[in-house]
N, C-alpha and C positions, 0 to 999 in steps of 0.2 A: 641297858645292866639287869632291869627289873625283868625281862625274859631270862635270864641265865640266872637269877636267883631265885623266880619260880621253878625252875628246872631242878634247880639243886634241892629246895624244899620238898617237891615231890619226889626226888630219885629215894630219900629218908624220908618215907610218910611219917614213921611211930617216933621217933624224934623230936623236940622242940627246934625252932630256927630262927636264927637270926638276921633281918633283915639291915643291909647297910647301905644310907645313904646320905649323901649331900652333909657327910660329918655327923649322921645320927643311926645309931643303931635300936630300933625296935625287935622284942624276941617275941613270936609268937608258938604257940603250943602245937603240938602233934595235929596233922591234919582229922580234924570231924568225921568222926563216925570209924576210924581206922581201930581193931582194937587188939589183930592177930598179926604177925606177918607172915604167914601165909594168903595169898590172892583167895579171893572168894570166884565162888562160880557163876555169881549172878553177875550178867553182859550188865557194863554199865548205860544210861538211859541217855538219848541221843539228845545233841542239842547246837544248833548252829556256829557260836561261839568253840564251841572244844573237837576235837581231833577224833573221830571214830576210834583209832588202835589205842587208848589211851588205859592205864592200870584202871579197876573196878573203881578206885577209891577216889579219883578225879573227876568232880562232879561239879556242875555251876557253883552249889551253894560253898565247897570246899572254895572254890577259887573268891568266893565276897567274904570269905571269913573278914 
């Protein structure tokens, strides 16, 4: 369930997202560092917990929010 929600959140990184689990809802803001809908040209930094072919705005810091 969590993986599905993370995928849904990062499909629209410019919008707030509502996580739902165990009868509770938690609203989080847009992904930190995303300021426009245009993808940046900077390649994301690698990390062992993240896949290589991810959007630029998906970083280890964004997952730790």
